[in-house]
N, C-alpha and C positions, 0 to 999 in steps of 0.2 A: 308517189312513184319515185323511185331512186333516180338521180340524175347522174350524168357522165360529164365531169370536168373537161374542159379542153385542153388537149395537149399542148403545153407550150413548146417552142422551138428547142431542139436539142443540140448542144454543142459540147464536144469532146476535146479535153485538153489532155495533151501526151507530153509530160514534163516530169521535174523532179519535185520532191517534197521540200519545203522549207519548214523546220521544226519550230522557228519562231513564229510563223504564222503570217508573215509579211509579203513574201513572194510565193514563186512556185505554184504548185498545184493548189496551196491554200490560197493564194491571192486570186488565181484564175475562178475558182469555185465562188469565192465571195463576189466577185465581179459579175459573174453570171447570175447569181442569185438577185443581186441589185439591179440588174437589168433584165430581168423577167424571163429568162430562159432556164431550162433544165441542164444543168452542168454534170458532165460526166468525166471520168478521169482514167487515164492509163500512167501509172507510176513508172518512172523509169529509172530513178535514183532516189536514195535516202541521203539526206544531208543532216550533219549536226551544225545548226546555224542559229545564231542570235543577233542581237542589234551590234555586236562587235565584229562579226565576220562568220566565216565559215570554218570550223573547227574539223570537219571530216565528211567525206563523201563515199557513197558505196553504190555502185550502179547495179542494177537488176539485169540477169541474163536475158539475152534476146528472146528466148523460148518464153519467158514470164511476160514480157512486153507484147509479144504476138498474140499469147493467149488472152490477155486481157483486152486488146483491142478487138479481136475476134468475137469475143464474148459480148461486148457491148454493141459493137456495129451490126453484127448479124442478127441480133435479137431485137433491140431497141431502135436502132438506126440513128442517123445523125444528119443535121443540116449544115455544119461547119465544123472544121477541126482546127485547133491552135497547136502548135508544138513550141516547146521551151527546151528546157536542159536536155541534152542529148550527149552524154559524156564522152562517148567513144565512136570510132568509125563503124564497130559492129551494130551499135544501136541506131545510128544514123541510116545505115543500110537497111536495117530491119523496117524502121518506121517508114522510110521512103518507098519500099517494096509494099506496105500496107497501104499507104496513101494513093499510090499509083492505081489501085483498084477501087477507090473510094471517089465517086464523082460528085464532090461537093466543094465549097471554097475551102482554101486552106491558107491558114495565116502562120508564116514560119518567123517566130522570134530566135533568131541565130545566137542564142545565149552562149557567150563566150568567157566573160568576166562577171563577177558579183559586184554589187554596189560598193563593196570593201576592198575590190581589186583581186579577189581570189580567183583562180582559174578554174572554170567548169567546164571546160571542153579540151580534150587531148589535142596537142598539136598536129598529131597525125590524122586526127578527125576533119581537119579543115577543108581537105580536098574531098572528102565525102559530102560535107555540106555543100560546097561549090557545085559539085557535078552531079549529086543524086537528089538533094533536098531542095535546094533553091529552085531548080527547075520546075518543080511540083507547086510552086508558092502562087497563090492567087494575090497575096501581099506579103512582101517581106518587111521586117520591121527593125534594122539594126541601128544601135546606137554609134556614136563616133567612133568609141574603141574597137567595137565589132566590125564596122567598115574598115578600119585600119587592118584587123586581123584577116579579113576575107580578101582585101583588094590592095592593100598597101597604100591606099590614098589617106593621106593625113588631111583633115578639116581644120583649119584655123580660123577661119571666118565664113560668113554666110554664103559668100560666092563659091567657096571650094564644094558646096553641097551638091551643085549640078553636076560636077565631076564625079563626086562619090555615087551619086545615083547612077549615073551611067555606067560606072565599073561594076555596081552590083546588078543593074539589070541585064548586064552582059552575060550573067550566069542563067538567066532565063525566067526569072519571076514576072509575072505581068504587070505587077506594081511594086513600088519600093517607097516606103516612109523612112527618109532619113531623118532621124530624131536629133535635133540640134540642141537638146538640153544642156550639154556641157560647154555651148558657147557663152560668152558674157552677153548681157543685155536681156532682152525679151526672149522668151522661150518660143522658137521658131522652128517647124519641121517642115520638109520638103515631101509632098506626095506626087510622084509622077510614074507615067507609064512610058515615058521616053518622048512622048509627044505632048501630051497635056500637062501642065503644072500646077498644082494647087499649093500655095503657101499658107501654112496654117500658123497663126501667131496668136499669143496669150500672154497676158501679164506675167513676170516671174515672180512668184510669192516667196517672201522671206522666211523660208521654213526649211530646215536641214532634214526633217523627217519625211523622207521621200523613198524609203526602202519598197521596193516592188513596182515601180512605175512602169518598167517596161513590160512585165508580166501582165500588169492591169490594162495598158493601152492594147496590146496584141489581143487580150482576151475580150475586151470590149468591141474590138473591130470584128472579131468572129462573132459576136452576139448580133451586131447590125447585119452582117452578111448573111446569118441564119435567118434574120427576119426578113430578108428579101431587099435589103438596101443595096444600092450600088455601091462601088468602093469609095467614091469621094464622099458620099453621104455617111457611110459606116465610119470612115475615118475621122471626119468632121465632129460627128457625135461622140466618138470615142475619146477625141482630144478634150472636148468640153467636159466629159465625166472625169477624165484623169486629172484635168487641171482643177476640178472641184475638190478630188480626193487629196491632191497635193496640198491645196490650201488647209484642208483639214486635218493633214498628218499630225500624228501626236507622238510624244516621247514614250518609249519603253526601254527598259534596261539602261545601260550606261553609254550606248551609242546611238546609232541611226535609227529611229523609230519608222513605223510604217505610214503609208499614205492609208486614208480612211475610205473603205471600200463602202461604207454605208452612209457617207456624208449627206445624201439626199434625204435619207429617213430622218436624220437629226435635225433637218431644218424645219423652223416652224412655218 
């Protein structure tokens, strides 16, 4: 008799493409495969990108984003959504409208600047992120540059992370992860809902090949939420996964290589 395989949790990424394969949609789908969920995608932009930076970016029209989203969600369904690169106010508004009608956990990675310092979000779109997208987030995952972009709060040391978290939470996400990877010393992140605090610490690995860390962390959180984990558990497990991926990051091209999304499968 034929058997029917169990359907894994389904996670949707709404993000841009990284032609070099280290970040964006490509990193998201690799993370989802590694963590045992079925990954699906809505492409918002195409980038020409490699280990040296972003050489070009072309956003898709809102109607193309809307059609992809409805095609997947209306037929296949979804247990969590992760958003990444949304280059313009029009795309932010479109995705926010779609998310408002989808009752699942949403992880918002407010991508503004690439690993190499290239702008990936138009300045005029910042207000749309603040007022339309962040209020829908179950978890927002800004790095320190993105915190400064969104709130004007500069984080120079660990104690500043509480102030940064409060400023982001004021826009309406239920939880925020302030990623402290740009600070010296151990890699420390602050997860908080404004009441409970979780300080997540890990050793800092001496490896410059860290392209895709933000996308990978946000996607891993979405995978945990799709599996029914609560937010602190999902974030803690995601940090463990991305820490291992950073440790195993490898050189590609002449610049910054990617984290290794398949690091667990390569360990004896």
